[in-house]
MOPAC internal coordinates of N, CA, C and O (Angstrom, degrees):
PM7 1SCF
backbone

  N    0.0000 0     0.00 0     0.00 0    0    0    0
  C    1.4395 1     0.00 0     0.00 0    1    0    0
  C    1.5247 1   108.62 1     0.00 0    2    1    0
  O    1.2310 1   121.09 1   -38.32 1    3    2    1
  N    1.3059 1   115.52 1   141.68 1    3    2    1
  C    1.4653 1   122.84 1   176.41 1    5    3    2
  C    1.5196 1   107.14 1  -128.87 1    6    5    3
  O    1.2310 1   120.52 1   -49.69 1    7    6    5
  N    1.3256 1   116.61 1   130.31 1    7    6    5
  C    1.4618 1   122.83 1   175.69 1    9    7    6
  C    1.5121 1   106.33 1  -124.22 1   10    9    7
  O    1.2310 1   120.63 1   -54.56 1   11   10    9
  N    1.3363 1   116.39 1   125.44 1   11   10    9
  C    1.4605 1   118.76 1   177.95 1   13   11   10
  C    1.5116 1   110.27 1  -152.04 1   14   13   11
  O    1.2310 1   121.65 1   -26.00 1   15   14   13
  N    1.3266 1   114.45 1   154.00 1   15   14   13
  C    1.4533 1   119.32 1   176.71 1   17   15   14
  C    1.5129 1   112.73 1   149.93 1   18   17   15
  O    1.2310 1   121.30 1     3.73 1   19   18   17
  N    1.3134 1   115.12 1  -176.27 1   19   18   17
  C    1.4563 1   123.71 1   177.79 1   21   19   18
  C    1.5225 1   107.42 1   -82.23 1   22   21   19
  O    1.2310 1   120.18 1   -77.33 1   23   22   21
  N    1.3221 1   117.27 1   102.67 1   23   22   21
  C    1.4599 1   121.45 1  -177.64 1   25   23   22
  C    1.5267 1   112.54 1   -96.18 1   26   25   23
  O    1.2310 1   120.19 1  -178.34 1   27   26   25
  N    1.3434 1   117.25 1     1.66 1   27   26   25
  C    1.4677 1   121.83 1   179.79 1   29   27   26
  C    1.5239 1   112.38 1    49.45 1   30   29   27
  O    1.2310 1   120.83 1  -137.27 1   31   30   29
  N    1.3022 1   116.01 1    42.73 1   31   30   29
  C    1.4589 1   122.82 1   179.57 1   33   31   30
  C    1.5259 1   107.18 1  -150.34 1   34   33   31
  O    1.2310 1   120.31 1   -40.96 1   35   34   33
  N    1.3191 1   117.01 1   139.04 1   35   34   33
  C    1.4641 1   119.86 1  -179.14 1   37   35   34
  C    1.5268 1   110.77 1   -76.53 1   38   37   35
  O    1.2310 1   121.00 1   -23.81 1   39   38   37
  N    1.3016 1   115.70 1   156.19 1   39   38   37
  C    1.4648 1   121.86 1  -175.25 1   41   39   38
  C    1.5281 1   113.22 1   -62.63 1   42   41   39
  O    1.2310 1   119.78 1   153.38 1   43   42   41
  N    1.3170 1   118.03 1   -26.62 1   43   42   41
  C    1.4678 1   121.28 1  -175.38 1   45   43   42
  C    1.5245 1   113.18 1   -95.95 1   46   45   43
  O    1.2310 1   119.57 1  -172.07 1   47   46   45
  N    1.3209 1   118.43 1     7.93 1   47   46   45
  C    1.4673 1   120.27 1  -178.16 1   49   47   46
  C    1.5241 1   111.22 1   -74.25 1   50   49   47
  O    1.2310 1   121.32 1   -22.05 1   51   50   49
  N    1.3196 1   115.08 1   157.95 1   51   50   49
  C    1.4598 1   121.46 1   178.49 1   53   51   50
  C    1.5398 1   110.41 1   -64.23 1   54   53   51
  O    1.2310 1   120.18 1   139.96 1   55   54   53
  N    1.3367 1   117.26 1   -40.04 1   55   54   53
  C    1.4674 1   119.52 1  -179.38 1   57   55   54
  C    1.5252 1   111.62 1   -66.15 1   58   57   55
  O    1.2310 1   120.12 1   144.03 1   59   58   57
  N    1.3150 1   117.38 1   -35.97 1   59   58   57
  C    1.4611 1   120.77 1   176.93 1   61   59   58
  C    1.5362 1   110.07 1   -65.24 1   62   61   59
  O    1.2310 1   121.05 1   136.46 1   63   62   61
  N    1.3221 1   115.59 1   -43.54 1   63   62   61
  C    1.4663 1   121.22 1   177.90 1   65   63   62
  C    1.5321 1   110.26 1   -60.96 1   66   65   63
  O    1.2310 1   120.20 1   134.22 1   67   66   65
  N    1.3338 1   117.22 1   -45.78 1   67   66   65
  C    1.4673 1   120.84 1   178.87 1   69   67   66
  C    1.5220 1   111.43 1   -61.77 1   70   69   67
  O    1.2310 1   120.86 1   135.85 1   71   70   69
  N    1.3342 1   115.96 1   -44.15 1   71   70   69
  C    1.4662 1   119.91 1   179.40 1   73   71   70
  C    1.5233 1   110.64 1   -55.29 1   74   73   71
  O    1.2310 1   120.60 1   130.93 1   75   74   73
  N    1.3329 1   116.46 1   -49.07 1   75   74   73
  C    1.4736 1   119.92 1  -179.28 1   77   75   74
  C    1.5228 1   111.43 1   -60.96 1   78   77   75
  O    1.2310 1   120.63 1   135.43 1   79   78   77
  N    1.3291 1   116.41 1   -44.57 1   79   78   77
  C    1.4626 1   119.31 1  -176.74 1   81   79   78
  C    1.5190 1   112.71 1   -69.83 1   82   81   79
  O    1.2310 1   120.32 1   138.05 1   83   82   81
  N    1.3251 1   117.00 1   -41.95 1   83   82   81
  C    1.4676 1   120.36 1  -179.03 1   85   83   82
  C    1.5335 1   110.10 1   -65.95 1   86   85   83
  O    1.2310 1   120.35 1   136.86 1   87   86   85
  N    1.3250 1   116.93 1   -43.14 1   87   86   85
  C    1.4689 1   120.84 1  -178.87 1   89   87   86
  C    1.5262 1   112.51 1   -79.87 1   90   89   87
  O    1.2310 1   120.14 1   160.29 1   91   90   89
  N    1.3335 1   117.34 1   -19.71 1   91   90   89
  C    1.4603 1   120.58 1  -177.76 1   93   91   90
  C    1.5155 1   113.34 1    73.59 1   94   93   91
  O    1.2310 1   120.52 1  -157.81 1   95   94   93
  N    1.3334 1   116.62 1    22.19 1   95   94   93
  C    1.4590 1   120.33 1  -176.67 1   97   95   94
  C    1.5268 1   112.25 1   -89.29 1   98   97   95
  O    1.2310 1   121.23 1   -24.41 1   99   98   97
  N    1.3198 1   115.25 1   155.59 1   99   98   97
  C    1.4574 1   122.14 1   177.89 1  101   99   98
  C    1.5254 1   109.53 1   -95.60 1  102  101   99
  O    1.2310 1   120.76 1   -33.29 1  103  102  101
  N    1.3274 1   116.15 1   146.71 1  103  102  101
  C    1.4608 1   122.80 1   176.84 1  105  103  102
  C    1.5236 1   107.11 1  -109.01 1  106  105  103
  O    1.2310 1   119.54 1   -72.52 1  107  106  105
  N    1.3323 1   118.49 1   107.48 1  107  106  105
  C    1.4639 1   120.46 1  -175.20 1  109  107  106
  C    1.5290 1   113.94 1   -67.73 1  110  109  107
  O    1.2310 1   119.88 1   169.38 1  111  110  109
  N    1.3305 1   117.84 1   -10.62 1  111  110  109
  C    1.4709 1   119.83 1   178.50 1  113  111  110
  C    1.5202 1   112.45 1   -76.24 1  114  113  111
  O    1.2310 1   120.18 1   157.02 1  115  114  113
  N    1.3174 1   117.26 1   -22.98 1  115  114  113
  C    1.4663 1   120.36 1  -175.30 1  117  115  114
  C    1.5197 1   109.53 1   -59.16 1  118  117  115
  O    1.2310 1   121.79 1   -55.70 1  119  118  117
  N    1.3300 1   114.18 1   124.30 1  119  118  117
  C    1.4534 1   121.53 1  -178.35 1  121  119  118
  C    1.5181 1   114.00 1    83.16 1  122  121  119
  O    1.2310 1   120.49 1  -179.07 1  123  122  121
  N    1.3393 1   116.66 1     0.93 1  123  122  121
  C    1.4680 1   119.92 1  -176.84 1  125  123  122
  C    1.5265 1   112.93 1  -122.21 1  126  125  123
  O    1.2310 1   119.74 1   176.90 1  127  126  125
  N    1.3315 1   118.10 1    -3.10 1  127  126  125
  C    1.4588 1   121.46 1   178.51 1  129  127  126
  C    1.5096 1   112.70 1   120.38 1  130  129  127
  O    1.2310 1   121.23 1    -2.85 1  131  130  129
  N    1.3328 1   115.25 1   177.15 1  131  130  129
  C    1.4590 1   121.10 1  -177.27 1  133  131  130
  C    1.5212 1   113.57 1   -84.77 1  134  133  131
  O    1.2310 1   119.16 1   148.51 1  135  134  133
  N    1.3003 1   119.21 1   -31.49 1  135  134  133
  C    1.4544 1   122.77 1  -176.77 1  137  135  134
  C    1.5301 1   110.38 1    54.36 1  138  137  135
  O    1.2310 1   121.36 1  -121.26 1  139  138  137
  N    1.3376 1   115.01 1    58.74 1  139  138  137
  C    1.4573 1   120.80 1   178.46 1  141  139  138
  C    1.5213 1   109.29 1   -62.48 1  142  141  139
  O    1.2310 1   120.86 1   -59.68 1  143  142  141
  N    1.3130 1   115.96 1   120.32 1  143  142  141
  C    1.4633 1   120.81 1  -173.38 1  145  143  142
  C    1.5216 1   114.16 1  -112.32 1  146  145  143
  O    1.2310 1   120.02 1   170.52 1  147  146  145
  N    1.3213 1   117.57 1    -9.48 1  147  146  145
  C    1.4615 1   121.40 1  -176.91 1  149  147  146
  C    1.5220 1   108.69 1  -138.71 1  150  149  147
  O    1.2310 1   117.78 1   -48.66 1  151  150  149
  N    1.1935 1   121.83 1   131.34 1  151  150  149
  C    1.4298 1   137.68 1    11.15 1  153  151  150
  C    1.5287 1   108.02 1  -108.64 1  154  153  151
  O    1.2310 1   120.62 1   -55.34 1  155  154  153
  N    1.3196 1   116.41 1   124.66 1  155  154  153
  C    1.4625 1   121.71 1  -176.69 1  157  155  154
  C    1.5191 1   112.77 1   -63.93 1  158  157  155
  O    1.2310 1   120.06 1   156.90 1  159  158  157
  N    1.3309 1   117.48 1   -23.10 1  159  158  157
  C    1.4589 1   121.07 1  -177.43 1  161  159  158
  C    1.5173 1   114.89 1   -87.54 1  162  161  159
  O    1.2310 1   119.84 1   169.54 1  163  162  161
  N    1.3324 1   117.91 1   -10.46 1  163  162  161
  C    1.4660 1   121.51 1  -177.70 1  165  163  162
  C    1.5266 1   109.60 1  -121.91 1  166  165  163
  O    1.2310 1   119.64 1   -78.22 1  167  166  165
  N    1.3221 1   118.30 1   101.78 1  167  166  165
  C    1.4666 1   120.31 1  -175.09 1  169  167  166
  C    1.5344 1   115.00 1   -66.50 1  170  169  167
  O    1.2310 1   119.51 1   161.08 1  171  170  169
  N    1.3320 1   118.55 1   -18.92 1  171  170  169
  C    1.4584 1   119.85 1  -177.05 1  173  171  170
  C    1.5215 1   113.81 1   -99.56 1  174  173  171
  O    1.2310 1   119.96 1   171.70 1  175  174  173
  N    1.3174 1   117.67 1    -8.30 1  175  174  173
  C    1.4658 1   121.37 1  -179.52 1  177  175  174
  C    1.5241 1   108.28 1  -130.78 1  178  177  175
  O    1.2310 1   121.03 1   -85.93 1  179  178  177
  N    1.3319 1   115.64 1    94.07 1  179  178  177
  C    1.4659 1   120.08 1  -178.41 1  181  179  178
  C    1.5245 1   110.09 1  -135.27 1  182  181  179
  O    1.2310 1   121.59 1   -36.28 1  183  182  181
  N    1.3353 1   114.56 1   143.72 1  183  182  181
  C    1.4554 1   120.61 1  -177.54 1  185  183  182
  C    1.5291 1   110.40 1  -136.17 1  186  185  183
  O    1.2310 1   120.07 1   -27.80 1  187  186  185
  N    1.3373 1   117.46 1   152.20 1  187  186  185
  C    1.4700 1   120.60 1   175.74 1  189  187  186
  C    1.5319 1   110.48 1   -85.17 1  190  189  187
  O    1.2310 1   120.42 1   -94.44 1  191  190  189
  N    1.3386 1   116.80 1    85.56 1  191  190  189
  C    1.4657 1   121.38 1  -178.43 1  193  191  190
  C    1.5205 1   113.18 1   -96.77 1  194  193  191
  O    1.2310 1   120.20 1   164.76 1  195  194  193
  N    1.3242 1   117.21 1   -15.24 1  195  194  193
  C    1.4591 1   121.15 1   178.30 1  197  195  194
  C    1.5261 1   107.43 1   -98.38 1  198  197  195
  O    1.2310 1   120.98 1   -49.00 1  199  198  197
  N    1.3192 1   115.73 1   131.00 1  199  198  197
  C    1.4637 1   120.17 1  -171.19 1  201  199  198
  C    1.5180 1   111.74 1  -122.93 1  202  201  199
  O    1.2310 1   121.63 1   -21.86 1  203  202  201
  N    1.3332 1   114.48 1   158.14 1  203  202  201
  C    1.4637 1   122.86 1  -176.99 1  205  203  202
  C    1.5202 1   107.08 1  -141.39 1  206  205  203
  O    1.2310 1   120.09 1   -60.28 1  207  206  205
  N    1.3053 1   117.42 1   119.72 1  207  206  205
  C    1.4616 1   122.42 1   179.10 1  209  207  206
  C    1.5248 1   108.35 1  -133.01 1  210  209  207
  O    1.2310 1   121.19 1   -28.56 1  211  210  209
  N    1.3248 1   115.32 1   151.44 1  211  210  209
  C    1.4678 1   119.14 1   178.10 1  213  211  210
  C    1.5091 1   109.97 1  -154.03 1  214  213  211
  O    1.2310 1   121.21 1   -21.14 1  215  214  213
  N    1.3312 1   115.29 1   158.86 1  215  214  213
  C    1.4558 1   120.03 1   174.95 1  217  215  214
  C    1.5228 1   108.52 1   -73.46 1  218  217  215
  O    1.2310 1   121.32 1   -10.88 1  219  218  217
  N    1.3071 1   115.08 1   169.12 1  219  218  217
  C    1.4658 1   119.34 1  -178.34 1  221  219  218
  C    1.5315 1   112.73 1   -77.17 1  222  221  219
  O    1.2310 1   120.25 1  -170.72 1  223  222  221
  N    1.3276 1   117.12 1     9.28 1  223  222  221
  C    1.4634 1   121.09 1   174.81 1  225  223  222
  C    1.5260 1   111.76 1   -84.08 1  226  225  223
  O    1.2310 1   120.99 1   176.40 1  227  226  225
  N    1.3376 1   115.71 1    -3.60 1  227  226  225
  C    1.4592 1   121.07 1  -179.63 1  229  227  226
  C    1.5183 1   109.53 1  -116.67 1  230  229  227
  O    1.2310 1   121.00 1   -32.80 1  231  230  229
  N    1.3072 1   115.70 1   147.20 1  231  230  229
  C    1.4676 1   122.44 1   175.25 1  233  231  230
  C    1.5251 1   107.63 1  -117.59 1  234  233  231
  O    1.2310 1   121.04 1   -44.54 1  235  234  233
  N    1.3243 1   115.61 1   135.46 1  235  234  233
  C    1.4533 1   120.92 1  -179.62 1  237  235  234
  C    1.5191 1   110.51 1   -73.96 1  238  237  235
  O    1.2310 1   120.81 1   -51.18 1  239  238  237
  N    1.3262 1   116.06 1   128.82 1  239  238  237
  C    1.4630 1   121.70 1   176.04 1  241  239  238
  C    1.5211 1   111.02 1  -102.30 1  242  241  239
  O    1.2310 1   120.92 1   139.68 1  243  242  241
  N    1.3482 1   115.85 1   -40.32 1  243  242  241
  C    1.4617 1   119.49 1  -177.54 1  245  243  242
  C    1.5237 1   109.31 1  -156.98 1  246  245  243
  O    1.2310 1   121.14 1   -36.92 1  247  246  245
  N    1.3430 1   115.42 1   143.08 1  247  246  245
  C    1.4583 1   121.77 1   176.48 1  249  247  246
  C    1.5153 1   107.14 1  -149.25 1  250  249  247
  O    1.2310 1   120.87 1   -60.69 1  251  250  249
  N    1.3387 1   115.94 1   119.31 1  251  250  249
  C    1.4642 1   118.31 1   177.02 1  253  251  250
  C    1.5195 1   110.20 1  -156.45 1  254  253  251
  O    1.2310 1   121.99 1   -32.58 1  255  254  253
  N    1.3339 1   113.80 1   147.42 1  255  254  253
  C    1.4546 1   120.42 1   174.44 1  257  255  254
  C    1.5131 1   108.08 1   -83.02 1  258  257  255
  O    1.2310 1   121.11 1   -46.29 1  259  258  257
  N    1.3275 1   115.48 1   133.71 1  259  258  257
  C    1.4539 1   120.92 1  -178.49 1  261  259  258
  C    1.5285 1   110.51 1   -96.77 1  262  261  259
  O    1.2310 1   120.96 1    -5.61 1  263  262  261
  N    1.3176 1   115.76 1   174.39 1  263  262  261
  C    1.4617 1   121.57 1  -179.90 1  265  263  262
  C    1.5323 1   110.55 1   -70.22 1  266  265  263
  O    1.2310 1   121.08 1   -30.22 1  267  266  265
  N    1.3109 1   115.53 1   149.78 1  267  266  265
  C    1.4558 1   122.16 1   178.64 1  269  267  266
  C    1.5308 1   110.81 1   -60.22 1  270  269  267
  O    1.2310 1   120.83 1   -35.66 1  271  270  269
  N    1.3298 1   116.01 1   144.34 1  271  270  269
  C    1.4639 1   120.70 1   179.82 1  273  271  270
  C    1.5265 1   111.95 1  -126.83 1  274  273  271
  O    1.2310 1   120.30 1  -165.87 1  275  274  273
  N    1.3454 1   117.04 1    14.13 1  275  274  273
  C    1.4579 1   120.37 1   177.62 1  277  275  274
  C    1.5152 1   114.14 1   117.14 1  278  277  275
  O    1.2310 1   119.20 1   164.56 1  279  278  277
  N    1.3058 1   119.13 1   -15.44 1  279  278  277
  C    1.4600 1   122.87 1   176.96 1  281  279  278
  C    1.5250 1   109.22 1   -80.20 1  282  281  279
  O    1.2310 1   120.08 1   -14.28 1  283  282  281
  N    1.3268 1   117.45 1   165.72 1  283  282  281
  C    1.4602 1   120.18 1   173.25 1  285  283  282
  C    1.5334 1   111.22 1   -79.58 1  286  285  283
  O    1.2310 1   120.20 1   171.41 1  287  286  285
  N    1.3344 1   117.22 1    -8.59 1  287  286  285
  C    1.4663 1   122.68 1   174.82 1  289  287  286
  C    1.5306 1   108.85 1  -111.17 1  290  289  287
  O    1.2310 1   121.04 1   -35.50 1  291  290  289
  N    1.3269 1   115.61 1   144.50 1  291  290  289
  C    1.4659 1   120.03 1   172.18 1  293  291  290
  C    1.5241 1   108.84 1   -77.41 1  294  293  291
  O    1.2310 1   119.50 1   -35.30 1  295  294  293
  N    1.3195 1   118.56 1   144.70 1  295  294  293
  C    1.4637 1   120.07 1   172.19 1  297  295  294
  C    1.5280 1   109.41 1   -75.24 1  298  297  295
  O    1.2310 1   121.00 1   -25.23 1  299  298  297
  N    1.3077 1   115.70 1   154.77 1  299  298  297
  C    1.4652 1   122.02 1   178.93 1  301  299  298
  C    1.5154 1   108.43 1  -129.73 1  302  301  299
  O    1.2310 1   121.18 1   -44.15 1  303  302  301
  N    1.3138 1   115.35 1   135.85 1  303  302  301
  C    1.4581 1   121.32 1   174.66 1  305  303  302
  C    1.5232 1   107.03 1  -100.62 1  306  305  303
  O    1.2310 1   120.85 1   -55.87 1  307  306  305
  N    1.3303 1   115.98 1   124.13 1  307  306  305
  C    1.4606 1   120.25 1   174.51 1  309  307  306
  C    1.5271 1   107.25 1  -131.35 1  310  309  307
  O    1.2310 1   121.07 1   -52.41 1  311  310  309
  N    1.3109 1   115.57 1   127.59 1  311  310  309
  C    1.4677 1   121.55 1   178.33 1  313  311  310
  C    1.5294 1   107.41 1  -119.17 1  314  313  311
  O    1.2310 1   121.13 1   -57.04 1  315  314  313
  N    1.3206 1   115.44 1   122.96 1  315  314  313
  C    1.4593 1   122.05 1   179.19 1  317  315  314
  C    1.5236 1   109.41 1  -120.00 1  318  317  315
  O    1.2310 1   121.01 1   -31.36 1  319  318  317
  N    1.3067 1   115.67 1   148.64 1  319  318  317
  C    1.4537 1   121.57 1   175.90 1  321  319  318
  C    1.5251 1   108.13 1  -113.47 1  322  321  319
  O    1.2310 1   120.56 1   -53.86 1  323  322  321
  N    1.3338 1   116.54 1   126.14 1  323  322  321
  C    1.4662 1   119.95 1   177.67 1  325  323  322
  C    1.5198 1   108.78 1   -76.78 1  326  325  323
  O    1.2310 1   121.48 1   -68.90 1  327  326  325
  N    1.3199 1   114.77 1   111.10 1  327  326  325
  C    1.4673 1   121.65 1  -178.31 1  329  327  326
  C    1.5228 1   108.42 1  -134.45 1  330  329  327
  O    1.2310 1   119.92 1   -89.81 1  331  330  329
  N    1.3267 1   117.76 1    90.19 1  331  330  329
  C    1.4624 1   120.18 1  -177.47 1  333  331  330
  C    1.5282 1   114.22 1   -52.96 1  334  333  331
  O    1.2310 1   119.79 1   150.36 1  335  334  333
  N    1.3222 1   118.01 1   -29.64 1  335  334  333
  C    1.4638 1   120.57 1   179.40 1  337  335  334
  C    1.5277 1   112.42 1   -75.20 1  338  337  335
  O    1.2310 1   119.59 1   167.64 1  339  338  337
  N    1.3302 1   118.38 1   -12.36 1  339  338  337
  C    1.4637 1   121.79 1  -179.10 1  341  339  338
  C    1.5212 1   111.35 1   -65.50 1  342  341  339
  O    1.2310 1   119.72 1   157.79 1  343  342  341
  N    1.3446 1   118.13 1   -22.21 1  343  342  341
  C    1.4575 1   119.97 1  -178.74 1  345  343  342
  C    1.5283 1   112.45 1   -61.19 1  346  345  343
  O    1.2310 1   120.16 1   155.40 1  347  346  345
  N    1.3036 1   117.29 1   -24.60 1  347  346  345
  C    1.4607 1   120.93 1   178.08 1  349  347  346
  C    1.5271 1   110.34 1   -67.42 1  350  349  347
  O    1.2310 1   120.03 1   148.41 1  351  350  349
  N    1.3270 1   117.54 1   -31.59 1  351  350  349
  C    1.4593 1   123.03 1  -176.63 1  353  351  350
  C    1.5242 1   113.77 1   -95.01 1  354  353  351
  O    1.2310 1   119.86 1   163.00 1  355  354  353
  N    1.3295 1   117.88 1   -17.00 1  355  354  353
  C    1.4593 1   121.63 1  -174.82 1  357  355  354
  C    1.5277 1   109.24 1  -121.46 1  358  357  355
  O    1.2310 1   120.58 1   -71.61 1  359  358  357
  N    1.3091 1   116.49 1   108.39 1  359  358  357
  C    1.4542 1   121.20 1  -176.82 1  361  359  358
  C    1.5271 1   110.98 1   -79.30 1  362  361  359
  O    1.2310 1   120.78 1   -52.47 1  363  362  361
  N    1.3373 1   116.11 1   127.53 1  363  362  361
  C    1.4550 1   120.57 1   175.53 1  365  363  362
  C    1.5212 1   109.67 1   -75.50 1  366  365  363
  O    1.2310 1   120.98 1   -27.67 1  367  366  365
  N    1.3321 1   115.74 1   152.33 1  367  366  365
  C    1.4557 1   121.27 1   176.70 1  369  367  366
  C    1.5208 1   109.33 1   -74.59 1  370  369  367
  O    1.2310 1   120.67 1   -31.18 1  371  370  369
  N    1.3254 1   116.33 1   148.82 1  371  370  369
  C    1.4593 1   121.09 1   177.45 1  373  371  370
  C    1.5157 1   108.05 1  -129.57 1  374  373  371
  O    1.2310 1   120.00 1   -50.41 1  375  374  373
  N    1.3381 1   117.61 1   129.59 1  375  374  373
  C    1.4604 1   119.97 1  -179.71 1  377  375  374
  C    1.5212 1   111.43 1   -76.81 1  378  377  375
  O    1.2310 1   121.17 1   -29.49 1  379  378  377
  N    1.3513 1   115.37 1   150.51 1  379  378  377
  C    1.4528 1   118.30 1   171.90 1  381  379  378
  C    1.5288 1   107.74 1   -91.62 1  382  381  379
  O    1.2310 1   120.02 1    -5.06 1  383  382  381
  N    1.3276 1   117.57 1   174.94 1  383  382  381
  C    1.4672 1   121.74 1  -175.26 1  385  383  382
  C    1.5244 1   111.73 1   -60.84 1  386  385  383
  O    1.2310 1   120.06 1   141.87 1  387  386  385
  N    1.3200 1   117.50 1   -38.13 1  387  386  385
  C    1.4658 1   121.43 1   179.71 1  389  387  386
  C    1.5349 1   111.07 1   -63.24 1  390  389  387
  O    1.2310 1   120.41 1   138.86 1  391  390  389
  N    1.3261 1   116.83 1   -41.14 1  391  390  389
  C    1.4614 1   120.55 1   178.96 1  393  391  390
  C    1.5290 1   111.51 1   -66.86 1  394  393  391
  O    1.2310 1   120.36 1   141.50 1  395  394  393
  N    1.3196 1   116.91 1   -38.50 1  395  394  393
  C    1.4638 1   120.97 1   178.11 1  397  395  394
  C    1.5277 1   109.38 1   -63.29 1  398  397  395
  O    1.2310 1   120.36 1   135.03 1  399  398  397
  N    1.3334 1   116.92 1   -44.97 1  399  398  397
  C    1.4652 1   120.60 1   178.59 1  401  399  398
  C    1.5201 1   111.31 1   -62.28 1  402  401  399
  O    1.2310 1   120.15 1   136.60 1  403  402  401
  N    1.3259 1   117.32 1   -43.40 1  403  402  401
  C    1.4623 1   120.85 1   179.53 1  405  403  402
  C    1.5250 1   111.11 1   -62.22 1  406  405  403
  O    1.2310 1   120.15 1   136.92 1  407  406  405
  N    1.3162 1   117.33 1   -43.08 1  407  406  405
  C    1.4556 1   121.20 1   178.82 1  409  407  406
  C    1.5276 1   110.85 1   -64.05 1  410  409  407
  O    1.2310 1   120.16 1   137.78 1  411  410  409
  N    1.3209 1   117.30 1   -42.22 1  411  410  409
  C    1.4640 1   120.55 1   178.52 1  413  411  410
  C    1.5268 1   111.33 1   -63.23 1  414  413  411
  O    1.2310 1   120.04 1   140.94 1  415  414  413
  N    1.3350 1   117.54 1   -39.06 1  415  414  413
  C    1.4674 1   121.46 1   177.01 1  417  415  414
  C    1.5225 1   110.82 1   -62.92 1  418  417  415
  O    1.2310 1   120.29 1   137.25 1  419  418  417
  N    1.3229 1   117.06 1   -42.75 1  419  418  417
  C    1.4707 1   120.63 1   179.23 1  421  419  418
  C    1.5288 1   111.17 1   -63.88 1  422  421  419
  O    1.2310 1   120.38 1   140.81 1  423  422  421
  N    1.3170 1   116.87 1   -39.19 1  423  422  421
  C    1.4632 1   120.88 1   178.29 1  425  423  422
  C    1.5256 1   109.73 1   -64.96 1  426  425  423
  O    1.2310 1   120.49 1   136.87 1  427  426  425
  N    1.3424 1   116.68 1   -43.13 1  427  426  425
  C    1.4623 1   120.78 1   178.62 1  429  427  426
  C    1.5250 1   111.32 1   -61.48 1  430  429  427
  O    1.2310 1   119.99 1   141.53 1  431  430  429
  N    1.3281 1   117.62 1   -38.47 1  431  430  429
  C    1.4601 1   121.46 1  -179.18 1  433  431  430
  C    1.5243 1   111.70 1   -61.23 1  434  433  431
  O    1.2310 1   120.11 1   138.88 1  435  434  433
  N    1.3056 1   117.39 1   -41.12 1  435  434  433
  C    1.4725 1   120.28 1  -176.32 1  437  435  434
  C    1.5201 1   113.56 1   -87.09 1  438  437  435
  O    1.2310 1   119.62 1   166.92 1  439  438  437
  N    1.3223 1   118.33 1   -13.08 1  439  438  437
  C    1.4583 1   120.30 1  -179.30 1  441  439  438
  C    1.5202 1   112.49 1  -100.59 1  442  441  439
  O    1.2310 1   119.98 1  -177.63 1  443  442  441
  N    1.3048 1   117.65 1     2.37 1  443  442  441
  C    1.4754 1   119.94 1   178.71 1  445  443  442
  C    1.4859 1   111.17 1   -81.41 1  446  445  443
  O    1.2310 1   120.10 1   180.00 1  447  446  445

C-alpha cells in the first residue's frame, strides 16, 4: 500500500505520528530530511505538508524535492521498488493500546 498527498499536517504532529503507527506504514523521509513542500513562493516559511507512506513491501530508490513549477507546493519525486521480501528487513510500526484509543477518539470527534 502507498499513501501520499497533501495532508495539510506537518510531519512532526501527533496526528501524523498516530496515522503512521495505526496503519503500520513507513515514512521514507525519516533520516533523509524534512522535504518542505509548502509554500513554494515564500523561501523563509516552508513546511512539510505533503506526505509519503508505504508498507514494508516497498524499498525506497529515490526521494527528492524538485524545482517549483508555479504551484504553491513543490513537486516531489519518489521512486519505490515493490520487493515483497523487503518486509523481512523493514519493521512496520505497531500501535500500543493508548495510541489505538487516541486514534479512535479522534475519529469519533470528526464523525459526530
